[in-house]
C-alpha positions in Angstrom: 0.0 0.0 0.0 2.8 2.3 0.9 4.5 1.9 -2.5 1.2 2.5 -4.1 0.7 5.8 -2.3 4.2 6.9 -3.1 3.7 6.0 -6.7 0.5 7.9 -7.0 1.9 10.9 -5.3 5.0 11.0 -7.6 2.9 10.5 -10.7 0.6 13.4 -9.7 3.7 15.6 -8.9 5.8 14.8 -12.0 3.1 14.1 -14.6 4.6 13.0 -17.9 8.3 13.7 -17.1 9.6 10.1 -16.8 13.2 11.0 -15.9 12.0 13.0 -12.8 9.5 10.3 -11.9 12.1 7.6 -12.0 14.8 9.5 -10.2 12.4 10.6 -7.4 11.0 7.1 -6.9 14.5 5.6 -6.7 15.7 8.2 -4.3 12.7 7.9 -2.0 12.4 4.2 -1.9 16.0 3.0 -2.2 16.4 2.5 1.5 13.4 0.2 1.7 13.2 -3.5 1.0 12.4 -3.2 -2.7 14.0 -3.6 -6.1 13.7 -1.4 -9.1 13.2 -3.1 -12.5 13.2 -1.8 -16.0 12.0 -4.4 -18.4 9.5 -5.4 -21.1 5.9 -5.4 -20.0 5.7 -9.2 -20.2 8.8 -9.7 -18.0 7.8 -8.0 -14.8 8.8 -9.8 -11.5 5.9 -11.4 -9.7 3.9 -9.0 -7.6 5.6 -5.9 -9.1 4.0 -2.5 -9.0 4.2 -0.6 -12.2 5.2 3.0 -11.8 5.7 3.9 -15.4 4.8 2.3 -18.8 6.2 3.5 -22.1 6.4 1.8 -25.5 5.9 -1.8 -24.2 8.4 -1.3 -21.4 7.8 -0.7 -17.8 9.5 0.7 -14.7 8.3 -1.2 -11.6 8.9 -1.8 -7.9 8.9 -5.2 -6.4 10.2 -7.1 -3.4 13.9 -7.0 -2.8 16.1 -9.2 -5.0 19.4 -10.3 -3.5 22.6 -12.0 -4.6 24.1 -14.1 -1.9 26.5 -16.3 -3.8 29.0 -15.0 -6.4 30.6 -18.4 -7.1 29.2 -18.5 -10.6 30.2 -15.0 -11.5 33.4 -13.9 -13.1 34.8 -11.0 -11.0 36.6 -8.0 -12.4 39.3 -8.0 -9.7 41.3 -5.4 -11.6 38.7 -3.1 -10.1 38.1 -4.3 -6.6 34.5 -5.5 -6.0 33.6 -2.9 -3.4 30.2 -1.3 -3.6 30.6 2.4 -2.8 28.3 4.0 -0.3 25.2 5.6 -1.8 25.6 3.6 -5.0 23.1 1.1 -6.3 24.1 -2.4 -7.4 22.2 -3.8 -10.3 22.1 -6.6 -12.9 21.8 -5.9 -16.6 20.5 -8.7 -18.7 21.4 -8.5 -22.4 21.2 -10.4 -25.7 23.2 -10.3 -28.9 21.4 -9.0 -32.0 23.0 -8.8 -35.5 24.4 -5.3 -36.1 22.2 -4.6 -39.1 19.2 -4.8 -36.8 20.6 -2.2 -34.5 21.0 0.7 -36.9 19.4 3.9 -35.7 18.1 6.8 -37.6 20.8 9.5 -37.8 18.1 12.1 -37.8 16.9 11.1 -34.4 17.0 14.0 -32.0 17.1 11.7 -28.9 20.4 11.5 -27.1 22.0 8.0 -27.0 23.1 7.0 -23.5 26.1 4.6 -23.3 25.8 2.0 -20.6 29.5 2.0 -20.0 29.5 5.8 -19.3 27.1 5.5 -16.5 28.3 2.6 -14.3 31.2 0.5 -13.2 31.0 -3.2 -14.1 31.8 -5.5 -11.1 31.2 -9.0 -12.4 29.8 -10.9 -15.4 28.0 -14.2 -15.9 27.7 -15.6 -19.4 24.6 -17.6 -19.9 21.0 -17.3 -21.1 20.9 -14.3 -21.1 24.2 -12.6 -20.5 24.4 -10.7 -17.2 26.6 -8.0 -15.7 26.6 -6.8 -12.2 27.5 -3.1 -12.0 27.2 -0.1 -9.6 26.0 3.4 -10.3 24.9 6.5 -8.5 21.2 7.1 -8.1 21.2 9.6 -10.9 23.1 7.4 -13.2 21.0 4.3 -12.4 17.9 6.4 -13.2 19.4 7.7 -16.3 20.2 4.2 -17.6 16.6 3.1 -16.8 15.0 6.0 -18.6 17.2 5.5 -21.6 16.2 1.8 -21.6 12.5 2.7 -21.4 13.0 5.1 -24.4 15.1 2.6 -26.4 18.1 4.8 -26.5 20.4 2.8 -24.2 23.5 1.7 -26.1 25.8 -1.2 -25.3 28.9 -1.7 -27.4 29.1 -4.0 -30.4 25.4 -5.0 -30.7 24.7 -6.0 -27.1 21.0 -5.2 -26.5 19.8 -4.7 -22.9 16.6 -6.6 -22.0 16.3 -5.9 -18.3 17.8 -3.8 -15.6 17.2 -4.8 -12.0 18.6 -3.4 -8.7 19.9 -6.0 -6.3 21.2 -6.3 -2.8 24.6 -7.7 -2.1 24.9 -9.4 1.2 27.5 -8.2 3.7 29.1 -11.6 3.9 29.3 -11.8 0.1 31.0 -8.4 -0.2 33.5 -9.3 2.6 34.4 -12.6 1.0 34.9 -11.0 -2.4 36.8 -8.1 -1.0 39.2 -10.5 0.8 39.6 -12.5 -2.4 40.3 -9.3 -4.4 43.0 -8.3 -1.9 44.6 -11.7 -2.1 44.5 -11.7 -5.9 45.8 -8.2 -6.5 49.4 -9.2 -5.9 49.0 -12.0 -8.6 47.7 -9.8 -11.3 50.2 -9.3 -14.0 50.9 -6.1 -15.9 48.0 -5.4 -18.2 48.5 -6.1 -21.9 48.6 -3.0 -24.1 44.9 -3.1 -24.8 42.6 0.0 -24.5 40.0 -1.8 -22.5 39.1 -4.9 -20.6 36.9 -7.1 -22.7 34.4 -9.7 -22.1 32.0 -11.6 -24.4 28.3 -12.0 -23.7 26.2 -15.0 -24.9 23.7 -14.4 -27.6 20.1 -15.1 -26.8 16.5 -14.2 -27.6 14.3 -11.9 -25.5 13.5 -13.3 -22.1 10.8 -16.0 -22.4 10.5 -15.2 -26.1 12.2 -17.1 -28.9 14.6 -18.8 -26.5 14.5 -21.9 -28.7 14.4 -20.0 -31.9 17.5 -20.9 -33.9 17.4 -17.6 -35.7 18.4 -16.0 -32.4 21.8 -17.6 -32.5 24.6 -15.5 -33.6 28.2 -14.8 -32.9 28.7 -13.1 -29.5 29.9 -9.5 -29.5 32.4 -7.9 -27.2 31.6 -5.6 -24.3 34.2 -3.1 -23.0 34.5 -2.3 -19.4 33.4 1.3 -19.0 34.6 4.0 -16.8 33.6 4.3 -13.2 30.3 5.6 -12.3 30.1 9.3 -11.6 31.1 10.5 -15.0 28.1 12.7 -14.8 27.3 15.0 -11.8 25.4 13.2 -9.2 23.1 16.1 -8.5 21.2 16.2 -5.2 21.1 12.4 -4.7 19.8 11.1 -1.5 22.5 10.7 1.1 20.6 8.7 3.6 21.2 5.0 4.3 23.9 2.7 2.9 23.2 0.4 0.0 23.2 -2.7 2.1 21.4 -1.5 5.2 17.6 -1.8 5.0 14.9 0.0 6.9 11.1 -0.3 6.8 9.6 2.9 5.4 6.9 3.7 7.9 3.9 5.6 6.6 4.2 8.0 9.6 7.6 9.1 8.4 6.3 10.3 5.1 4.3 13.5 5.4 3.5 13.6 1.7 2.2 10.1 1.8 0.0 10.9 4.8 -1.5 13.8 2.9 -2.1 11.5 -0.1 -3.6 8.8 2.0 -6.4 11.3 3.0 -7.4 11.7 -0.6 -9.5 9.3 -2.6 -7.8 6.7 -4.7 -9.8 4.8 -7.2 -9.2 2.1 -9.9 -5.5 1.7 -9.5 -4.4 -1.4 -11.4 -0.9 -2.8 -11.5 0.5 -5.1 -14.1 2.3 -8.3 -13.1 4.0 -11.2 -14.7 4.5 -14.8 -13.7 7.5 -17.2 -14.0 10.2 -14.6 -13.5 12.7 -16.4 -11.3 14.5 -14.6 -8.5 18.0 -13.5 -9.0 20.5 -15.1 -9.3 19.5 -17.4 -12.2 21.0 -20.8 -12.1 22.4 -21.3 -15.6 25.7 -22.9 -14.4 28.0 -20.3 -16.0 30.9 -20.2 -13.6 34.1 -19.3 -15.6 37.6 -20.4 -16.0 40.5 -18.1 -16.5 41.6 -17.8 -20.1 44.1 -20.5 -20.9 47.5 -18.7 -20.9 50.9 -19.5 -19.5 50.9 -16.2 -17.7 47.6 -16.8 -15.9 47.8 -17.4 -12.2 46.8 -20.8 -10.9 43.1 -21.1 -10.2 42.1 -21.4 -6.6 38.6 -22.4 -5.4 36.1 -20.3 -7.3 37.0 -19.8 -10.9 38.1 -16.1 -11.3 38.4 -14.5 -14.7 41.3 -12.1 -14.1 41.1 -10.7 -17.6 37.4 -10.3 -17.8 37.3 -12.3 -21.0 34.6 -15.0 -21.2 35.8 -18.5 -22.2 34.2 -18.9 -25.5 34.0 -21.8 -28.0 33.1 -20.4 -31.4 31.5 -22.6 -34.0 31.9 -21.8 -37.7 29.6 -24.0 -39.9 29.7 -22.2 -43.2 27.4 -19.8 -45.0 24.2 -18.6 -43.5 21.6 -21.3 -44.4 19.1 -23.7 -42.8 21.5 -26.6 -43.5 24.3 -24.7 -41.7 22.0 -23.9 -38.8 21.2 -27.6 -38.4 24.9 -28.4 -38.5 25.5 -25.8 -35.8 23.0 -27.5 -33.5 24.5 -30.9 -34.1 28.0 -29.7 -33.3 26.9 -27.6 -30.3 25.0 -30.5 -28.8 27.9 -32.9 -28.9 30.4 -30.4 -27.6 28.0 -29.5 -24.7 28.0 -33.1 -23.8 31.8 -33.2 -23.7 33.1 -30.0 -22.1 32.5 -28.6 -18.6 29.5 -26.4 -19.5 29.9 -24.6 -16.2 33.1 -23.2 -17.6 32.5 -22.5 -21.3 29.9 -20.9 -23.6 29.4 -22.0 -27.2 28.4 -19.5 -29.9 27.6 -19.5 -33.6 30.3 -17.6 -35.5 28.7 -16.2 -38.7 30.9 -15.4 -41.7 30.2 -11.7 -41.6 30.9 -11.5 -37.9 34.1 -13.5 -38.4 35.4 -11.0 -40.8 34.1 -7.9 -39.0 34.3 -8.4 -35.3 37.5 -8.9 -33.2 36.4 -12.3 -31.9 40.0 -13.7 -31.8 40.6 -11.8 -28.5 38.0 -13.9 -26.7 38.1 -17.3 -28.2 39.5 -20.3 -26.5 38.6 -22.7 -29.3 37.5 -22.3 -32.9 35.5 -25.2 -34.3 35.3 -25.4 -38.1 32.6 -27.8 -39.3 31.8 -27.2 -42.9 32.5 -28.9 -46.2 32.3 -25.6 -48.0 35.5 -24.0 -49.2 36.5 -21.2 -46.9 36.8 -17.7 -48.5 40.4 -16.5 -48.7 39.9 -13.5 -46.5 38.3 -15.6 -43.8 41.0 -18.3 -44.2 43.6 -15.6 -43.4 41.6 -14.6 -40.4 41.6 -18.1 -39.1 45.4 -18.5 -39.7 46.0 -15.2 -37.9 44.1 -16.6 -34.9 46.3 -19.7 -35.0 49.5 -17.6 -35.2 48.5 -15.8 -32.0 48.3 -19.1 -30.1 44.7 -20.1 -31.0 43.3 -23.6 -31.0 41.3 -25.0 -33.8 39.2 -28.2 -34.1 38.3 -29.2 -37.7 35.3 -31.5 -38.0 34.9 -33.0 -41.5 36.0 -29.6 -42.8 37.9 -28.4 -45.9 40.1 -26.3 -43.6 43.8 -27.4 -43.6 47.3 -25.9 -43.5 50.9 -26.7 -43.2 51.2 -28.7 -46.4 48.4 -31.1 -45.5 45.9 -31.7 -48.3 42.3 -32.9 -48.0 41.7 -35.5 -50.8 38.5 -37.2 -51.7 38.0 -41.0 -51.6 34.6 -41.7 -52.9 34.5 -45.3 -51.6 34.6 -44.0 -48.0 31.8 -41.4 -48.3 29.0 -42.0 -45.8 30.3 -45.5 -44.9 31.0 -46.9 -41.5 34.7 -47.6 -41.0 37.0 -48.9 -38.2 39.2 -46.2 -36.8 42.3 -46.6 -34.8 42.9 -43.5 -32.7 46.2 -42.8 -30.9 45.9 -40.7 -27.7 48.5 -38.4 -26.3 49.9 -41.2 -24.1 50.2 -43.4 -27.2 47.4 -45.7 -26.0 44.9 -46.7 -28.7 41.1 -46.6 -29.0 39.4 -48.6 -31.7 35.9 -47.7 -32.8 33.4 -47.6 -35.6 33.0 -44.2 -37.2 31.2 -42.5 -40.1 33.6 -41.4 -42.8 33.3 -38.0 -44.5 34.7 -39.5 -47.8 37.9 -37.6 -47.5 41.3 -38.2 -45.9 44.5 -36.2 -45.2 47.7 -36.6 -47.3 50.8 -35.8 -45.4 52.8 -32.7 -46.2 56.1 -31.3 -45.1 54.9 -30.6 -41.5 55.6 -33.6 -39.2 53.3 -34.4 -36.3 54.6 -33.3 -32.9 55.9 -36.1 -30.7 53.0 -37.6 -28.8 50.5 -35.8 -31.1 47.0 -37.2 -31.6 46.4 -39.1 -34.8 43.9 -41.5 -36.3 43.8 -43.8 -39.3 41.4 -46.3 -40.7 41.9 -50.0 -40.2 42.2 -50.7 -43.9 45.0 -51.6 -46.4 45.8 -47.9 -47.1 45.6 -46.9 -43.4 43.9 -43.7 -44.6 44.8 -40.8 -42.3 41.6 -39.3 -40.8 42.8 -37.4 -37.7 45.9 -35.2 -37.6 47.3 -33.0 -34.9 49.2 -30.0 -36.3 51.2 -27.4 -34.4 51.5 -23.9 -35.9 53.7 -20.8 -35.1 55.7 -20.0 -32.1 53.0 -19.0 -29.7 51.4 -22.4 -29.1 48.9 -22.5 -31.9 47.6 -25.9 -32.9 44.8 -27.7 -34.7 43.3 -31.1 -34.6 41.7 -31.9 -37.9 39.3 -34.8 -38.5 37.7 -36.4 -41.5 35.4 -38.7 -39.6 32.0 -37.5 -38.4 32.7 -37.3 -34.6 30.1 -34.6 -34.4 27.2 -36.7 -35.7 25.1 -39.0 -33.6 24.3 -42.5 -34.8 20.7 -41.3 -35.3 21.8 -38.8 -38.0 20.0 -38.9 -41.3 23.3 -39.6 -43.0 23.3 -43.1 -41.4 21.3 -45.2 -43.8 21.0 -48.8 -42.6 20.1 -50.4 -39.3 23.5 -52.3 -39.4 25.4 -49.0 -39.5 23.2 -47.6 -36.7 24.1 -50.6 -34.5 27.8 -50.3 -35.2 27.9 -46.6 -34.5 25.7 -46.8 -31.4 27.9 -49.6 -30.0 30.9 -47.2 -30.5 29.1 -44.1 -29.2 30.8 -44.2 -25.8 34.3 -44.4 -27.5 33.3 -41.6 -29.8 32.9 -39.4 -26.8 36.2 -40.7 -25.4 38.0 -39.6 -28.6 36.3 -36.2 -28.6 37.2 -35.5 -24.9 40.8 -36.5 -25.6 40.9 -34.1 -28.5 39.3 -31.2 -26.5 41.5 -31.8 -23.5 44.6 -31.8 -25.7 43.4 -28.4 -27.1 43.3 -27.0 -23.5 39.6 -27.4 -22.5 38.3 -29.0 -19.4 36.2 -32.1 -19.8 35.9 -32.9 -16.1 32.8 -34.5 -14.8 30.1 -32.0 -13.9 29.6 -31.1 -10.3 27.3 -33.4 -8.4 23.9 -31.6 -8.1 22.5 -30.6 -4.8 20.0 -32.9 -3.1 16.4 -31.8 -3.2 13.4 -32.5 -0.8 11.1 -35.4 -1.3 7.4 -34.9 -2.0 4.7 -37.3 -0.7 2.2 -37.8 -3.5 -0.8 -40.1 -4.0 -2.0 -41.5 -7.3 -5.5 -42.0 -5.9 -7.6 -39.5 -3.9 -9.2 -42.2 -1.7 -5.8 -43.3 -0.3 -4.7 -39.8 0.8 -6.6 -39.7 4.1 -5.6 -43.2 5.3 -2.0 -42.3 4.3 -1.9 -39.2 6.5 -3.5 -41.0 9.4 -1.0 -43.8 9.1 1.8 -41.3 8.9 0.6 -39.5 12.0 0.8 -42.7 14.0 4.3 -43.7 12.9 6.4 -40.5 13.0 8.3 -39.7 16.2 8.0 -36.5 18.2 10.2 -34.6 15.7 8.0 -35.8 12.7 10.6 -38.3 11.6 10.7 -41.9 10.5 14.2 -43.3 11.0 16.1 -46.3 9.7 19.7 -47.4 10.0 20.7 -45.3 7.0 18.2 -42.5 6.6 15.9 -40.2 8.5 12.8 -38.9 6.7 11.4 -35.7 8.3 7.8 -35.1 7.2 7.0 -31.4 6.9 4.1 -29.4 5.4 6.4 -27.1 3.4 10.1 -26.7 2.7 12.3 -23.7 3.1 15.7 -23.5 1.4 17.5 -22.8 4.7 16.8 -26.5 5.8 19.9 -28.6 5.0 19.4 -31.8 3.0 22.0 -34.5 3.5 22.1 -38.1 2.3 21.2 -39.2 5.9 18.4 -36.7 6.5 15.9 -35.7 3.9 12.7 -33.6 4.4 9.5 -34.9 2.9 6.9 -32.3 1.9 3.4 -33.6 2.5 1.5 -30.7 0.9 0.7 -31.9 -2.6 -0.4 -28.5 -3.8 3.2 -27.3 -3.4 4.5 -29.9 -5.9 5.6 -29.1 -9.4 8.2 -30.7 -11.6 9.3 -30.6 -15.2 10.6 -34.2 -14.9 7.5 -35.8 -13.3 3.9 -35.1 -14.3 1.7 -36.6 -11.6 -1.4 -36.5 -13.8 0.3 -38.5 -16.5 1.4 -41.0 -14.0 -2.1 -41.2 -12.5 -3.8 -41.7 -15.9 -1.5 -44.6 -16.8 -1.3 -46.4 -13.4 -3.9 -49.1 -13.6 -3.1 -51.1 -10.4 -5.0 -52.3 -7.4 -2.2 -51.7 -4.9 1.3 -51.1 -6.4 2.6 -47.6 -7.0 -0.2 -45.8 -5.3 1.9 -43.7 -2.9 4.9 -41.8 -4.5 8.0 -40.3 -2.9 9.4 -38.1 -5.6 12.7 -36.2 -5.6 14.4 -34.2 -8.3 17.8 -35.3 -7.0 18.4 -37.9 -4.4 21.3 -40.3 -3.5 19.4 -43.5 -4.4 15.8 -44.4 -4.5 16.6 -47.8 -2.9 17.5 -46.1 0.4 14.4 -43.9 0.5 12.1 -46.8 1.3 14.5 -48.6 3.6 12.8 -47.3 6.8 9.3 -47.9 5.5 9.5 -51.4 4.1 8.4 -53.2 7.3 5.8 -50.7 8.5 3.6 -49.6 5.5 0.3 -51.4 4.9 0.5 -53.4 1.7 -2.5 -51.7 0.1 -0.6 -48.4 0.1 1.9 -49.6 -2.5 4.9 -47.2 -2.0 7.2 -46.3 -4.8 10.1 -43.9 -4.8 10.9 -42.0 -8.0 13.7 -39.6 -8.8 14.7 -37.5 -11.8 18.3 -38.0 -10.9 20.4 -40.1 -8.5 23.9 -39.2 -7.2 24.7 -42.7 -5.8 22.8 -45.1 -8.0 23.5 -48.8 -7.3 23.8 -51.7 -9.7 24.1 -55.4 -9.2 27.2 -56.6 -7.4 28.0 -53.2 -6.0 28.5 -51.6 -9.4 27.7 -47.9 -9.8 24.7 -47.0 -12.0 25.0 -43.6 -13.7 21.7 -41.8 -13.4 21.5 -38.6 -15.4 18.3 -36.7 -16.2 16.4 -38.8 -18.8 16.4 -42.1 -16.9 13.3 -43.7 -15.5 14.5 -44.3 -11.9 12.3 -46.0 -9.3 12.2 -48.4 -6.4 9.0 -50.3 -5.7 8.0 -51.8 -2.4 6.1 -55.1 -2.5 5.3 -57.8 -0.1 5.2 -61.5 -1.1 3.9 -64.3 1.2 6.5 -66.9 1.8 4.1 -69.8 1.2 3.1 -68.7 -2.2 4.1 -69.6 -5.8 6.4 -66.5 -6.0 7.4 -66.7 -2.4 9.0 -70.1 -3.1 10.8 -68.7 -6.2 12.0 -65.2 -5.1 14.7 -65.0 -7.9 11.9 -64.7 -10.4 11.1 -61.2 -9.1 14.0 -59.7 -11.0 12.9 -61.5 -14.2 9.3 -60.3 -13.8 10.5 -56.7 -13.4 12.8 -56.9 -16.4 10.1 -58.3 -18.7 7.6 -55.8 -17.3 9.8 -52.9 -18.6 10.0 -54.5 -22.0 6.3 -55.3 -22.2 5.4 -51.8 -21.0 7.0 -50.4 -24.1 6.2 -53.1 -26.7 2.6 -53.4 -25.7 1.9 -49.8 -26.6 0.0 -49.8 -29.9 2.4 -49.6 -32.9 5.5 -49.9 -30.6 5.5 -53.7 -30.7 8.6 -53.8 -33.0 10.8 -51.6 -30.9 13.7 -54.0 -30.3 13.8 -53.9 -26.5 14.8 -57.2 -24.8 15.7 -58.8 -21.5 19.0 -60.3 -20.7 19.6 -62.8 -17.9 19.6 -62.2 -15.1 18.5 -58.6 -14.6 19.3 -56.4 -17.6 17.2 -54.6 -20.3 18.9 -54.5 -23.6 18.6 -53.0 -27.1 18.6 -56.2 -29.2 21.7 -58.1 -28.0 24.0 -55.1 -28.4 23.7 -52.5 -25.7 22.4 -52.3 -22.2 19.6 -49.8 -21.7 18.6 -50.5 -18.1 18.7 -52.9 -15.2 17.0 -54.2 -12.1 18.2 -54.6 -8.6 16.2 -56.6 -6.0 16.7 -56.6 -2.2 14.5 -59.0 -0.2 14.2 -59.5 3.5 12.1 -62.3 5.1 10.2 -61.2 8.2 8.1 -64.0 9.7 6.0 -65.4 6.8 6.5 -62.4 4.4 9.1 -61.3 2.0 9.5 -57.5 2.1 11.1 -56.7 -1.3 12.6 -53.5 -2.8 12.7 -53.6 -6.6 15.0 -51.0 -7.9 14.8 -50.2 -11.6 16.5 -47.8 -14.0 16.3 -47.5 -17.7 17.2 -44.8 -20.2 14.3 -43.1 -21.8 15.4 -39.7 -23.2 19.2 -39.6 -22.3 20.6 -40.5 -25.7 24.3 -40.0 -24.8 26.8 -41.4 -24.2 25.1 -44.8 -24.8 21.5 -45.3 -25.9 18.0 -44.8 -24.8 14.5 -46.0 -25.7 13.7 -42.8 -27.7 16.8 -43.5 -29.8 15.1 -46.8 -30.8 11.9 -45.0 -31.5 13.7 -42.4 -33.7 15.5 -45.1 -35.6 12.3 -47.1 -36.2 10.6 -44.0 -37.5 13.5 -43.4 -40.0 13.6 -47.0 -41.2 9.8 -47.5 -41.5 8.8 -44.0 -42.3 6.6 -44.0 -39.2 5.6 -41.2 -36.8 5.8 -42.8 -33.4 6.0 -40.2 -30.6 8.9 -40.1 -28.1 8.1 -41.6 -24.7 8.2 -40.0 -21.2 9.8 -41.5 -18.1 6.7 -40.9 -15.9 4.4 -42.5 -18.4 6.6 -45.6 -18.7 7.1 -46.0 -14.9 3.3 -46.1 -14.5 3.0 -48.7 -17.3 5.8 -50.8 -15.9 4.2 -51.0 -12.4 0.9 -51.8 -14.0 2.4 -54.7 -16.0 4.4 -56.0 -13.1 1.3 -56.3 -10.9 -0.5 -58.3 -13.6 2.6 -60.6 -14.0 2.8 -61.2 -10.2 -0.9 -62.0 -10.1 -0.6 -64.5 -13.0 2.5 -66.1 -11.4 0.8 -66.4 -8.0 -2.2 -68.1 -9.6 -0.5 -70.4 -12.1 3.2 -70.5 -11.4 6.2 -69.9 -13.6 4.7 -71.4 -16.8 2.2 -68.5 -16.9 4.9 -65.9 -17.5 7.8 -67.8 -19.1 6.4 -67.7 -22.7 6.4 -63.9 -22.5 9.9 -63.9 -21.0 11.3 -66.1 -23.7 9.6 -64.0 -26.4 11.7 -61.0 -25.3 15.0 -62.5 -24.0 18.2 -62.4 -26.1 19.6 -65.9 -25.4 17.5 -68.3 -27.5 19.6 -71.0 -29.1 22.8 -69.3 -28.0 26.0 -71.3 -27.4 28.5 -70.2 -24.9 31.5 -71.4 -22.9 31.5 -72.0 -19.2 34.1 -70.3 -17.1 36.4 -69.0 -19.9 36.9 -69.1 -23.7 38.5 -72.5 -23.1 35.8 -73.9 -20.9 33.2 -76.5 -21.9 30.8 -75.4 -24.6 27.1 -75.3 -23.7 23.8 -74.3 -25.1 21.4 -72.0 -23.2 18.2 -73.9 -22.4 16.1 -71.4 -20.4 15.2 -70.9 -16.7 14.7 -73.6 -14.2 11.8 -73.7 -11.8 13.4 -71.3 -9.4 14.4 -68.7 -12.0 18.1 -69.6 -12.4 19.7 -70.0 -15.9 20.0 -73.5 -17.3 22.5 -74.6 -19.9 22.9 -77.9 -21.8 26.3 -79.4 -22.0 27.5 -81.4 -25.0 27.5 -84.6 -22.9 23.8 -84.2 -22.3 23.8 -82.8 -18.7 21.8 -79.7 -17.9 23.5 -77.3 -15.5 21.9 -74.5 -13.5 24.0 -71.3 -13.2 23.2 -68.9 -10.3 23.2 -65.2 -11.1 24.8 -64.3 -7.7 27.9 -66.5 -8.6 28.4 -65.7 -12.2 28.6 -62.6 -14.4 27.0 -63.2 -17.9 28.8 -61.1 -20.5 26.7 -61.2 -23.6 29.1 -59.3 -25.8 31.9 -61.7 -25.2 29.6 -64.7 -25.4 30.9 -66.1 -22.1 29.7 -67.0 -18.7 32.5 -65.9 -16.3 32.7 -66.7 -12.6 33.1 -63.6 -10.6 36.5 -63.1 -8.9 36.1 -62.8 -5.1 
């Protein structure tokens, strides 16, 4: 209400003069707990009060926005990060737009305001969009905002501001950064003879508009660090209150507002917008120092001492739809390889490559086009190399140093065997898609230990060369095999080629990471994501009340249910201040607070057709392992409640035999709790549980209308496979006998949408569509989990009613071992033929002498690819 009154008073006083209105509003309210935002009308923070609207842009006041953690910002330590008293800290969000779209009429009488003239940059954060933290006086901040509103705010080299928002910087954050700045100052070397400190922003579309529009992609521009704020007289700016101290603005302290309160206020409406996240955004854009022998060693947080963003620029040829598609392919594979928290990837257009000084801020140039490179652009690339630049050529015509690219038609679009030599001289052999060209050696010799790759044919055609250049460390790795293309690419024509390439997909990534690491990039594993709270959900309304009643009787005085490994603390809501650890996880019981991009409760409900199983869900975005979540509940919950734990991602996934199970986003991850009477058909044959779950996964997919030919299969004892080629998932069963009942946790994980680095179900759907000109839709993890639980309950019912023979025909229909001959123990062991499963669910093999032998899964490891049954080493 107070902000409303102040707004109305200021509007009445200043009328149509926006500059005075903005300045007066900022001065008067800057000491209160609020933030000032200049943005598009559709991008207002939630609950914001609009003070001024002009040309589709607004100036509004909202709740205070703060930045508590600068770990993912690159700090400009050459100018110590110290917010001056009476200055305002703010974040500017910008996008890159082609320069021809930025031309202004020379006849315009409006004065252009340069962003860099009105503020001092403090830190940057490349991402989506590009962000800068800066400080400015009240007058200069207001000046920037008004210029933005009137579309006359200029940022160098085509950077276009989309939003300006004031923020609070916590005392602890400022102290930490100040201490770091002091420690780093002694390490900063003499500046290079450059007129300004440069950084590069990432291109993007307008916020929430066109973010996925490929036309928005373009080469990133450069932004110079401007002069300190105060280049313009500050005027009579408000002197009261520091920028970090906050006071409530009481109505009684504002005489003008008291007078206004006595007047009649009618029909005041404020605009608002939803889905504008609080600052800081989490786009994982922490930076690394520019690779340079003179750069100080990194410590802790990555600090960009030069202010230059670590960019990977992708040149894919002339501006066309084909080139744009190629850009997306290359960008996708590189994003899977490099540490995306440290680098940003941009499209380098031909015009920009010739016009803009991109070489100053490029850690790696990737050239991926078959087109001949224009001479002037070729010279630009060579100049970059001569300055110590790094180049990766992917099936490109680009070459130098005497090497020639020659065509060999017999290789074009064929799958070949490649032998790749790594820097340590070890070799990797894999199937690759050839470009149809090869390198002929020139006068330049490969550096000792350099990377190289040749085909495993009579000519040993050279396909990968590692070429040094100049005296400043320039080098290039040039490839004539399609490392950038996935096995599902349209170039891959036959199912046989798809199978070969998909089987080598992991090694393709191994080769790419070796190349990128040699060229100075970091391909370290991504940081383990933070754990998230659990949500207690129900798939049926009628079970909600009994569930809450049961819960009230079983939690302790602190609202917890404890097991030997984990405490679940049940709460009505979650606040971020509550710590989540692998041993103590909060469980939110309010279903209305639940929302997730990775799990749609309604889709799950619609496709779960069970009597008991899977009715109560514990869902987490990130959790250590779903198996552990139900550990403390497995002996207490009523059977009719049917608990299931589901996660979008696991950090400590477990496989059979203690193996680790990688669990990225895109896997269907769940653990189901079931109870089986000891004196029942299945209770007497507990090893069959893993087989029933494995076949339930396959049946859940292949029983969908028109998906019956998706080549998903089961492999003894507990794996889900694509054909007999690649593992796509697995099952892990833990059972405990208590009295006359088996309490069983069935853990299951299978790849649904995560195509790399191995394979997923949607890969099979895509390949099927290509081969059969079909239009099957991709599948979702939540949809399939519900179907798997539904199929499993039916299989258990059939097994309990009629025994193993009721389910074995379905199992044999989908398993990969029919008629297969293997050796027991080793390649020299006795030769046997696989028969099937015995009455207890163990594998049976037929020896040449006529004897049938049962092999137990807990004592042998069945390796399908090597065609062996190997005893495990203990």
